[in-house]
FIKOLZA-1660 file (N, C-alpha, C; in steps of 0.1 Angstrom, whole numbers, plus 5000, padded with zeros to 4 digits):
% residues 102
   i   px   py   pz ch aa at
   1 1428 5970 5732  A  I  N
   1 1417 5980 5732  A  I CA
   1 1417 5987 5719  A  I  C
   2 1406 5987 5712  A  P  N
   2 1405 5994 5700  A  P CA
   2 1404 6009 5702  A  P  C
   3 1410 6017 5693  A  F  N
   3 1409 6031 5693  A  F CA
   3 1399 6035 5682  A  F  C
   4 1391 6045 5684  A  N  N
   4 1381 6050 5675  A  N CA
   4 1384 6064 5670  A  N  C
   5 1383 6067 5657  A  A  N
   5 1384 6080 5652  A  A CA
   5 1371 6088 5653  A  A  C
   6 1372 6101 5654  A  E  N
   6 1360 6110 5655  A  E CA
   6 1357 6114 5640  A  E  C
   7 1349 6105 5634  A  L  N
   7 1346 6107 5620  A  L CA
   7 1338 6119 5617  A  L  C
   8 1330 6123 5626  A  N  N
   8 1321 6135 5624  A  N CA
   8 1329 6148 5623  A  N  C
   9 1342 6147 5626  A  K  N
   9 1351 6159 5625  A  K CA
   9 1360 6158 5613  A  K  C
  10 1359 6147 5605  A  M  N
  10 1369 6145 5594  A  M CA
  10 1362 6144 5581  A  M  C
  11 1369 6147 5570  A  E  N
  11 1364 6146 5557  A  E CA
  11 1375 6142 5547  A  E  C
  12 1372 6135 5537  A  I  N
  12 1381 6131 5526  A  I CA
  12 1378 6141 5515  A  I  C
  13 1389 6146 5509  A  S  N
  13 1388 6155 5497  A  S CA
  13 1398 6151 5487  A  S  C
  14 1395 6155 5475  A  N  N
  14 1404 6153 5463  A  N CA
  14 1407 6138 5462  A  N  C
  15 1398 6129 5465  A  F  N
  15 1401 6115 5464  A  F CA
  15 1400 6110 5450  A  F  C
  16 1410 6102 5445  A  G  N
  16 1410 6097 5432  A  G CA
  16 1419 6086 5430  A  G  C
  17 1420 6081 5418  A  A  N
  17 1429 6070 5416  A  A CA
  17 1433 6070 5401  A  A  C
  18 1445 6065 5398  A  T  N
  18 1450 6063 5385  A  T CA
  18 1455 6049 5383  A  T  C
  19 1452 6043 5372  A  Y  N
  19 1457 6030 5369  A  Y CA
  19 1470 6031 5362  A  Y  C
  20 1480 6024 5368  A  E  N
  20 1494 6025 5363  A  E CA
  20 1499 6010 5362  A  E  C
  21 1501 6006 5350  A  K  N
  21 1507 5992 5347  A  K CA
  21 1507 5983 5360  A  K  C
  22 1497 5975 5361  A  N  N
  22 1495 5965 5371  A  N CA
  22 1495 5971 5385  A  N  C
  23 1490 5983 5387  A  A  N
  23 1489 5989 5400  A  A CA
  23 1478 6001 5399  A  A  C
  24 1473 6004 5410  A  I  N
  24 1464 6015 5411  A  I CA
  24 1470 6024 5422  A  I  C
  25 1471 6037 5418  A  K  N
  25 1476 6047 5427  A  K CA
  25 1464 6055 5433  A  K  C
  26 1461 6053 5446  A  F  N
  26 1451 6061 5453  A  F CA
  26 1457 6073 5459  A  F  C
  27 1450 6084 5459  A  F  N
  27 1455 6097 5464  A  F CA
  27 1443 6105 5469  A  F  C
  28 1447 6114 5478  A  G  N
  28 1437 6124 5483  A  G CA
  28 1442 6130 5496  A  G  C
  29 1432 6136 5503  A  N  N
  29 1435 6143 5516  A  N CA
  29 1424 6140 5526  A  N  C
  30 1429 6140 5539  A  I  N
  30 1419 6138 5550  A  I CA
  30 1421 6151 5558  A  I  C
  31 1409 6158 5560  A  K  N
  31 1410 6171 5567  A  K CA
  31 1403 6169 5581  A  K  C
  32 1410 6175 5591  A  N  N
  32 1405 6175 5605  A  N CA
  32 1398 6188 5607  A  N  C
  33 1385 6188 5608  A  N  N
  33 1377 6201 5610  A  N CA
  33 1376 6204 5625  A  N  C
  34 1382 6197 5634  A  S  N
  34 1381 6199 5648  A  S CA
  34 1390 6210 5653  A  S  C
  35 1387 6215 5665  A  L  N
  35 1396 6224 5671  A  L CA
  35 1407 6217 5679  A  L  C
  36 1407 6204 5679  A  L  N
  36 1417 6196 5686  A  L CA
  36 1424 6186 5677  A  L  C
  37 1436 6182 5680  A  P  N
  37 1442 6171 5671  A  P CA
  37 1433 6158 5672  A  P  C
  38 1433 6151 5662  A  I  N
  38 1425 6138 5661  A  I CA
  38 1434 6127 5656  A  I  C
  39 1432 6115 5662  A  V  N
  39 1439 6103 5658  A  V CA
  39 1435 6100 5643  A  V  C
  40 1445 6098 5635  A  T  N
  40 1443 6095 5621  A  T CA
  40 1435 6083 5618  A  T  C
  41 1424 6083 5611  A  P  N
  41 1416 6071 5609  A  P CA
  41 1422 6063 5598  A  P  C
  42 1417 6050 5597  A  S  N
  42 1421 6042 5586  A  S CA
  42 1412 6045 5574  A  S  C
  43 1418 6043 5562  A  I  N
  43 1410 6045 5550  A  I CA
  43 1409 6032 5542  A  I  C
  44 1397 6028 5539  A  K  N
  44 1395 6017 5530  A  K CA
  44 1391 6021 5516  A  K  C
  45 1399 6017 5506  A  A  N
  45 1396 6021 5492  A  A CA
  45 1391 6008 5485  A  A  C
  46 1381 6010 5477  A  I  N
  46 1376 5999 5469  A  I CA
  46 1374 6004 5454  A  I  C
  47 1375 5994 5445  A  V  N
  47 1373 5995 5431  A  V CA
  47 1361 5987 5428  A  V  C
  48 1351 5994 5422  A  V  N
  48 1338 5988 5419  A  V CA
  48 1334 5989 5404  A  V  C
  49 1327 5979 5399  A  T  N
  49 1322 5980 5386  A  T CA
  49 1309 5989 5385  A  T  C
  50 1304 5991 5373  A  E  N
  50 1292 6000 5372  A  E CA
  50 1280 5994 5379  A  E  C
  51 1280 5980 5380  A  D  N
  51 1268 5974 5387  A  D CA
  51 1271 5971 5402  A  D  C
  52 1282 5977 5407  A  G  N
  52 1284 5976 5422  A  G CA
  52 1293 5964 5426  A  G  C
  53 1298 5956 5417  A  K  N
  53 1306 5945 5421  A  K CA
  53 1320 5950 5425  A  K  C
  54 1324 5945 5437  A  I  N
  54 1338 5950 5442  A  I CA
  54 1348 5941 5435  A  I  C
  55 1358 5948 5428  A  L  N
  55 1369 5941 5422  A  L CA
  55 1381 5940 5430  A  L  C
  56 1383 5950 5438  A  A  N
  56 1395 5951 5447  A  A CA
  56 1392 5960 5458  A  A  C
  57 1399 5957 5470  A  E  N
  57 1398 5966 5481  A  E CA
  57 1411 5965 5489  A  E  C
  58 1414 5976 5496  A  T  N
  58 1427 5977 5503  A  T CA
  58 1425 5987 5514  A  T  C
  59 1433 5985 5525  A  L  N
  59 1435 5996 5535  A  L CA
  59 1447 6004 5531  A  L  C
  60 1445 6017 5531  A  I  N
  60 1456 6026 5527  A  I CA
  60 1464 6030 5540  A  I  C
  61 1476 6026 5540  A  P  N
  61 1484 6029 5552  A  P CA
  61 1488 6043 5553  A  P  C
  62 1487 6049 5564  A  L  N
  62 1490 6063 5566  A  L CA
  62 1502 6064 5576  A  L  C
  63 1511 6073 5574  A  N  N
  63 1523 6073 5582  A  N CA
  63 1522 6082 5594  A  N  C
  64 1512 6090 5595  A  K  N
  64 1510 6100 5606  A  K CA
  64 1500 6095 5616  A  K  C
  65 1503 6095 5628  A  K  N
  65 1493 6090 5639  A  K CA
  65 1482 6100 5642  A  K  C
  66 1485 6113 5641  A  Y  N
  66 1475 6124 5644  A  Y CA
  66 1475 6134 5633  A  Y  C
  67 1463 6140 5632  A  I  N
  67 1462 6152 5623  A  I CA
  67 1459 6164 5632  A  I  C
  68 1467 6174 5631  A  S  N
  68 1465 6186 5639  A  S CA
  68 1452 6193 5636  A  S  C
  69 1448 6202 5645  A  S  N
  69 1436 6209 5644  A  S CA
  69 1436 6218 5631  A  S  C
  70 1424 6217 5624  A  R  N
  70 1422 6224 5612  A  R CA
  70 1432 6222 5601  A  R  C
  71 1439 6210 5601  A  N  N
  71 1449 6207 5591  A  N CA
  71 1444 6195 5583  A  N  C
  72 1452 6193 5572  A  A  N
  72 1449 6182 5563  A  A CA
  72 1461 6173 5562  A  A  C
  73 1459 6160 5559  A  L  N
  73 1469 6151 5557  A  L CA
  73 1468 6145 5543  A  L  C
  74 1478 6147 5535  A  S  N
  74 1478 6142 5521  A  S CA
  74 1482 6127 5521  A  S  C
  75 1476 6119 5513  A  F  N
  75 1481 6105 5512  A  F CA
  75 1482 6101 5497  A  F  C
  76 1490 6091 5495  A  S  N
  76 1492 6085 5482  A  S CA
  76 1496 6071 5484  A  S  C
  77 1490 6061 5477  A  Y  N
  77 1493 6047 5480  A  Y CA
  77 1492 6039 5467  A  Y  C
  78 1503 6032 5464  A  L  N
  78 1503 6024 5452  A  L CA
  78 1499 6009 5455  A  L  C
  79 1488 6005 5450  A  F  N
  79 1482 5992 5453  A  F CA
  79 1485 5983 5441  A  F  C
  80 1494 5973 5443  A  K  N
  80 1498 5964 5432  A  K CA
  80 1488 5954 5429  A  K  C
  81 1485 5951 5417  A  T  N
  81 1475 5941 5413  A  T CA
  81 1478 5936 5399  A  T  C
  82 1473 5924 5396  A  N  N
  82 1475 5918 5382  A  N CA
  82 1463 5919 5374  A  N  C
  83 1453 5926 5379  A  K  N
  83 1440 5927 5372  A  K CA
  83 1439 5940 5364  A  K  C
  84 1431 5939 5354  A  S  N
  84 1428 5951 5346  A  S CA
  84 1415 5957 5351  A  S  C
  85 1414 5970 5352  A  F  N
  85 1402 5977 5357  A  F CA
  85 1396 5987 5346  A  F  C
  86 1387 5982 5338  A  D  N
  86 1380 5990 5328  A  D CA
  86 1366 5994 5333  A  D  C
  87 1362 6006 5331  A  N  N
  87 1349 6010 5334  A  N CA
  87 1346 6008 5349  A  N  C
  88 1354 6013 5358  A  T  N
  88 1353 6011 5372  A  T CA
  88 1353 6025 5379  A  T  C
  89 1349 6025 5392  A  T  N
  89 1348 6036 5400  A  T CA
  89 1356 6033 5413  A  T  C
  90 1362 6043 5419  A  V  N
  90 1369 6041 5432  A  V CA
  90 1361 6048 5443  A  V  C
  91 1361 6043 5454  A  R  N
  91 1355 6049 5466  A  R CA
  91 1364 6048 5478  A  R  C
  92 1363 6057 5487  A  A  N
  92 1371 6057 5499  A  A CA
  92 1361 6058 5511  A  A  C
  93 1364 6051 5522  A  T  N
  93 1356 6052 5534  A  T CA
  93 1366 6054 5546  A  T  C
  94 1363 6063 5555  A  L  N
  94 1370 6064 5567  A  L CA
  94 1365 6054 5577  A  L  C
  95 1374 6046 5582  A  L  N
  95 1370 6035 5592  A  L CA
  95 1370 6041 5606  A  L  C
  96 1360 6038 5614  A  K  N
  96 1360 6042 5628  A  K CA
  96 1371 6036 5636  A  K  C
  97 1373 6023 5635  A  E  N
  97 1383 6016 5643  A  E CA
  97 1397 6019 5636  A  E  C
  98 1407 6023 5645  A  I  N
  98 1420 6026 5640  A  I CA
  98 1428 6014 5639  A  I  C
  99 1436 6012 5628  A  Q  N
  99 1445 6001 5627  A  Q CA
  99 1458 6004 5633  A  Q  C
 100 1462 5997 5642  A  I  N
 100 1475 6000 5649  A  I CA
 100 1486 5990 5644  A  I  C
 101 1497 5996 5639  A  N  N
 101 1508 5987 5634  A  N CA
 101 1518 5987 5645  A  N  C
 102 1522 5974 5649  A  S  N
 102 1532 5973 5659  A  S CA
 102 1546 5970 5654  A  S  C
% end
């Protein structure tokens, strides 16, 4: 049974990335604006060129299952790659379906 996050109560802030020798470090915060705890959503990060071509994408694993009311969860993830990323932009999307790791 899939679990769904309440995306209308969540926001990503301070999202960014730095390129570090054969890796990209994604970082940012997810804030729960609800009065109740919410299941932590999955985050999909992508690296795109100026013309919109996707060069890389990954799911950012999060270690916390829930985000408390009116709190934020900071995340940082090192995505290893052998590609060079010049003149690119990074984007993050909260996914409605929760990825469950067993």
